[in-house]
N, C-alpha and C positions, 0 to 999 in steps of 0.2 A: 340452492340458498344464496342469496346474496350477502356482501360484505357487511351490510346494516344488520343482519341478524345472526351474525357469527357467534353470540354469546351461548348459545346452546351448548358449545362445547368448551367455552369459557377462553376462547383465544384471546379477548382482550385481558383476561386476567392474566393469562401467560405472559404477555407481553408486560404487564405490569411488575410480575416476578422477576423476569429478566433486568428491567430499567432499576429495581430496587437492588438488584444484586450487584449491576454494574456501578451503580452509586457508592459501593463500598471500595473501588478502584483496585480491587486485587486481580482482575481479570479483563482480557480485551475482550471487545465486544462480538468480533468477528470468532473467536474461539467459544465465548459463552452461547452465541446463538446457534452455531453450529451443533453443539451438544444438545442444546433444546429441542432443537428440530429430530436430531437423531432419536431422542428419547420419545418424542412424539409423533414416530414416522408414520402411525397409523391414520394420521389426520389426511383430510383432502388435500391435494395438491393447492387450491385456492386459499385455503386456511392457513398451510404453511407459509404460503406467499404473503399471507397479510400479516402474519407474525413478523417474518424477516422484514416487510417493508415498513412497518410502524417502528419497530426497534430502529433499525438503521437510520429512518427517516428522522427520528426524534432525537437521536444522539447527532445526526449530522447539523441539523437545524436547531440546536439547543439555545443558541445566543439570540436568535432571530425569535424563538416561541418566548423565552425568557423575556425579552425586550416588549411584545404584544403583552404577556402576562402581567409586566409592570405596568400598562397603561390601563388595566381593567380590574384589577385586583388592588384593594386597600393594605392587603396583608404582602409586604415583598416577598419575591420567590425564596429567597434565602432563610425567611423567618417561617415558612410554612413546614408542616408536618411531613418528612420524607415521603410518605405513602401519597399524600395529598399534591405534593409537587410533582412527583413522577405521572401521577393519573392526570394532573392537570395537563402536562408538557405533551403526552402521548395523544391527549384528546384534541388540544390544540393543533397538532401536527396534522390530525386526521380533517378539521375543521378548514385549515389553510392548504393543505396540499393535495386530499382526496374528496375531490369535489363529487364524486359519484356515490358517496355515502350521504344519506340526509343528515343535515346538522342536529336535527331531534334525535335522531338514532344515537348521534355519537354523546349527546347530552344525557339522555336516557341511561345509555349503558354506563357512563361514567357515576351518574348518581348511584344506580343499584350497586357498582363495585365498591363505591366509598360506604353504603351501607353494609353490604358483606363483609367489608374488611373492619367492620366496628366504628366507624367515623360516621354515625348517624347523624350526630351533631353538627357535623359540616356540611350534610347533603345540600342544603339551601345555598351556602356557599358556592360549591362547585358548581351547581345548577346556574346561579346568577352569573357567575364569571363566564361560563362557557356559552348560555345563551346570548350575553351580552357581546361576546366576542362573534359569534355566528352572526349577529344583527348587524355589527359593526365593522366588519372584515373590509369592507371597501373603503373605509375612511379613516384606517389607520394612520397614524401621523408618523413616519419614519423619519429618521435623522436627513437633516438638507444638507446634500452632497456640496452645494456650492459653499455652505458655512464650516461643515465639518467633514472633509473626504474621508479622513480615518474612520470617524465614528459610522458614517454610511457604510462604507466597504465592511467594517466589522459585522453589523446587523444585517446588511443584505445578504453577505455571504456567509454569516455564522462562523467568524472567524476572530479569535482574540485580538484585541487591539494592539498588544504588542508585536504580534506576529504580522498583522499588517503593515505596521511600521517596517518592521524587519524585513519583509520583502520588498518593501518600497525603497528602502534605504538601499539594497542591495541589488535590485533589478531595474528599479524604477516604475512609477505609479502604472503606465501602461500595461508593462509584463506582470506586474503585482495583480491586478485585476482578472487578466487573462488565467494567471494561475488559480486565482480561487474561483473562478468560473469552472475552471476544469474540475475542481477538487468536487464540485457538485453534480457533474456530468455522470450518467448511468456508465459504469464501468465495462468496457468488452473485454473478454479474455484474450491475454496474447499468448500465441503458442510459435514454438520452433520446431519444426519439420526436420525429421533426419535429413541431413544433406545427402544421404547415400541412396535417397529415394529415386527410382527414374521418374521421367517426366509423367508416363502413365499411370505410375503408383501414386505420385502427388496428386493427380487430376482425379482419380477414383476416390481419394480419401476426401479431397475437398466436396465431392459430389455427393458423397456418405453424409458427410456433416449437414449439406443442406437439406437432404432428404431427412435427416433428424431433427429439423427445425432450425438449424443456426443460418443466422446470415454471416457470410465468410466473405473478408476483405483482405487484399494482399496490403502488409506494410509498404510504405513508399520507398524505403532504403536498403531492406533485406529481402532477398528474393524466398527466402525458406520461413519467414516471418508472416504470422496470419493473425487477424482479429476475429474472434468469434462472438457475436451478439445474440443474445437470446439462447445459447446452448445450456440443456436442463442437466448440469452436472458433469463436469469433464471425464470423469471416469467412465461415464456410460456411452461416450463417443466412439465411432470406430477409429480402431487403429491404436487406442489406448492402452490395451491389453498386452498388444504386440510389440509395443515400444516406438511406435512410429513417430511420436511427438512428445514433448514436454511442454508445460506452462513455463513461460519465461518472459520478462517483460524484454523489448526489443533494446532498452537501455542497457540491459544486462548483456544481450549477445553482442552489442557494439564494443564491450570491453574486450570480448575475446576474438573478436572480429580485428581490432586493431592491436593486439599483441604480437601479430605477426608469426604464429606459431608454426614450427618447420617441422618435417617428418625427423623423428628419433629425438626429438627434444624433451628434456624434463622438465615438465609444468608442476609446480606448489601451489596449491589453493590453502592458503591457512586459516580461512573462515569461510568453510565450503558450504554448510548446510543452507538449504536442501539438494545442492549438487548442481545447479543450472550451469553455473560456469564452467566447474571441473568437466561435467559431462560433456558440454559442447566443446571444449578443450580437446577431450579424449577424441571426439570425433573427427576435429581438425587434423590428429595425428594419424588418422587413418589405421589405426591398428598398430602403429609404430611407438616406440619411446615409451613414456609413462607419464601419468598423473598421478601425483601424490595428494589427496584431499583430506585436510585436517579439520576437526573442530573439537569444540571444547568438553562435550559430553556422550555418551553413549546415546543417550536419546538423538540427539542431533544427527551423529554419524548412522544411526540406523534409518534416518530418512534419505541420506545420500544412498546408501546401500540398496533400499527399496527402490529409488528411482534406477540404478546402475544394474541391478538385475532386471526389472521391466524394459529397460532399453537395451539389453544383452550387450552391454560394453565389458570388454576384459581388462584393458589396460589402466586400470584405475586401482590405486592401493588406498584404502581407506583407514585413516588412523585417529584416534582419540588424543588431541593434543591442545593443551592451552597455549594459545599464540602469545603469551607472556612468556612462555616457559622454554628456554632453547632445548631445541632436539639436534643433539651433536651430529646423529646421524645424516641431517639435512642441510648442515654447513656446507657451502660452496656447490651444491649440486643442482641450483634451479638455472635453467637457460631463460625462464619465464616465472615471476611469482605473481600470483594472484593475491591481492589483500584487500577483500571488501569489508574494510572494517567495521566494528559496531559503530554507530551515528544517532544523530538525533531522530532520523527518520522523516524530516520534513515532506520529503518528495514522494511519500507514499500514503499520505493524509487522505487521498482519496479512495485509498483501499481500506485504511485503518482509522477512521474518524477520531477515535478516542486520542490519538497522538497529539492532536491541537489542544487538547485539555489538561494532558498530563505533563508535555513538556516546559520548562520553565528556562528564564534567561541564564540562570544559574546551572542549569543541565547542559546548556549550550557549551558553557565554559569547561564544566567537567570531563565531557565527554573528549575534548581534546588531549587532556593528558592521558586519557587510557589509549587513544590511536597513537600517539607518540611513544608509550611503552612497548605497544604491539611492533609497530615499525622498527624500534631501536632492538628489538628481540630478533625479527624475522629477516632482517636486512641483511644477516650474515649468509642467508641460506643462497644469495645470489652469486651465480659465478661472475669472474670478471668479464666485462662487456654485455653482462645479461641484463633481461628487461624486468621492471616492476611496473605492473599495472596497478596503479592505488585507485580505489573506488568507494563511494558512499553513496547512498539513497536519501542524500539530503540536498537542502538548498542553504547552505550557509558558509559564507568565504573562509571564517576561520577553519572549518572542518575540510575544507576543499581546496581553493587556490593557494592559500598560505600555508596549508600544510604541505602540499607538493612543493612549494618554495622552502619551507622548512628542512625538508628531507634533501632536496638538492643542496643546499647550504651547509647540512649538517654531516652527509655522508659521501661526497663528491658524486651526485649525479646529475645527468642533464636531462631537461626535456627533449623528446623524440617526435620530429614531425610524423604525423598520420594520415596525411591527405591521401597516400597510396591506398590506405585499407578503409577510409571512412567516405560517405556519399558528399556529394558536391555541396549539400546543403550545410555541412559543418566545416566547410573549407578553412574558414578564418579562425574559428578555434582549434582545429585539428593542427595547422601550422605550427602553433605554439605548445604543442603537446599536452593540453589540457581542454577537456569539454563539459560545459555546463549546460544539462539539459534542462529546460523547464516544461512542465504541463501546460498545455494550452497554447504555449509557444512553438513546442515541439511534440510529435506523435510519440511521446514516451511518459514514464514518471519522471518525477524530479530525480536527476542522477548527475552525479558528476566522475569522471574519471580522466587520470594523467598517465601518460606513458613516459617512464623515465629510466636513463640506461646508466649502468654503473660503470663510471669513467676507467 
């Protein structure tokens, strides 16, 4: 059965219901889509793939889709009935980005769904708008790049205009466009192999993944980091149950690499879930010392515990702790403190497209005060001469460079040169003790980290 006929099991209606639920703004798309796919686990693989692709694509391209609808619909998108709006959006996504589905099938199925969901009076409207877009999609008038670069980038890459301006102001127009391009690329899964594997064990694992249908490529900076493209569910991969690898972005691995962890160190990770950096740090200790991994709720610490148990790591003490409330038992204990603080998340829009619609200028300002509250509290855990690794998964100077400078000015810390621990490609940034990674410019998510020493 081809994707043009998937309605026999109503997968388009499943997509519509997911989009209507997401429009309420209470759930993130990756969580909701995963839950629905679990519920409909009996569907064929290609049907589940259709649901995932159309949901994710419609969210990802919403600004571009709404721009097109604005040219072909007399009713503004904001004034449409919610169900009709989401039905048109998902249909336009199929017309513009899924060329192997016949346009007639897209239009017909949308009309049937409008009728089934008791919008018979709008069948003609739905049909007319979609057929006009199908006929005229080659002659859509996009914003003129020369006249209005911001509007062009906003529509072309489906990014709110204020965020286009934010990235341009912070990193320049060329880097801004690379970031926006990277957000729309299909994401490979990045994994960290257990550094204790022998060369033979590593090679056997990589070959097993290739036999399972994954395209495997090594990361240019870290010998234990690999990208997997086309892997059908990480949990089904060879070595997962045995704890041979963890899913973790290379940017997060670099934080632990740069920390310079030595045998017998005490490492405290104050915002540790799901545990990637904490478990990586425990691996660096080679069974000596200890990692104390904290997070705010049992739900979050359970994630760390699951990964710790799967990877068979012993020297990790997991605690439910709010990073804003001081744990007296930790004062003066940390040789290395990992603080991957809550942030605006702009660096991971490629994985979580909803972020770009939810974040606001106000929220960028508000998050800074939470970060300062956390740092003011946990900074007491660091020994004299100890290291703070401050990090975020965002691209916002106020949360990043300016925050590192504030820490140094307020608490008598100093930046530490990281050139010995980091790849040559990052030398210039590493020398000053702060690194901002940009998707499309670097082979990572958007991420910032600073290495700061207590004087």
